[in-house]
C-alpha positions, 0 to 999 in steps of 0.5 A: 436333094431328091425329096423323094429319098428324103421321105426316106429313113438312110440305109446306115452302114457301119465299117470296121477293122483293126489297124492297117486293115485298109478302112481308109482307102475302100471308104476313099474308093466307096465314096468316090462312087456317090456324090456329096448329096448321098452319101455322109460320112461319121468317124469315130476318132472326132469323137476321142474324149480330150488325152487328160481323161484316156487311159495311161498304162503302167509305163505311162503310155496313153492307150488309145484303143480302149472303147472308153478312150470313145465318147460314144453317146455323142456319137450316137447323139449326133447320129442319130441327128443326120438319121431325123434328117439333121445336119451336125457341126464337130470338131476333126480330130488328127492326130497332132493338132490339139482341139483349138486348132481341131477344123471344124466339120459341118456333115449335112444328113443323106440317103446313105449314112457311113460310120467308121471306127474299130469300136463302131460295132462293140458301141451296141446302141450305134451298132443295131442301128446297121443296115449294113456291116463291113469288116475290113482284114488283112494278115497280122504282119501286113498289118502290123508293116503297114503301120509301122509305116504309117505311124513312121512317116506321119507320127514318126514313131520309132518302130520300138515305139509302134512295137509298143504299142501293138503289143500292149495296146493294139492286138488286145483292143483288136482280140476283144474288141473288134474280132469277136463281131467279124462273124455278125457281118454281112462283109467281110472284105480281106486286104492282104495284097499292095496293089489296089485293085481287088479293093477298087473292085469290091467297092465299085460291087458294093456302090454299084448294088446301094444304088440299085434299093437306095437311091433308085 
């Protein structure tokens, strides 16, 4: 890394959006415009507490859509290390992979640090560190259909299982812990289309702007 860049405080970006809003695809497009030494990505999902500490609803379903299911103190600690120019090690969260078998990630600091996840604006100590807030948005019917497809393919869920979680966990969490922060964001990206062109274009616009204000 250039010594001139390393002497600056990193530029911190928060990216949030409901299930099926397109966070993953946006980030993939965005990261394509940078080298690994220019951007670090930290995901809220990697900070899920153990299954034994997750809340269970009245029907015995684990509710993964509550802020208390995330170890936000550890997330904040790791983010502060990256801001200080240090590296972090953490286990990668993957559905159906237990902690013992999870991949160990080593993340180095960079001039641009992205923090993504459902509750990153809700955790106030984390949110106040952001220099740029991006909110991924899409119509409810579209996000639900994306969730049904994803959970069917990746998790083997039936439509009934997806609908139960959607009605009882996903939507209530979105409305209480994410949607109220939409108006505080610097950029809201609508992702209703099934083609990639719009997301590719907006990711390029943001990356070009950041090159001017952060990396130039």
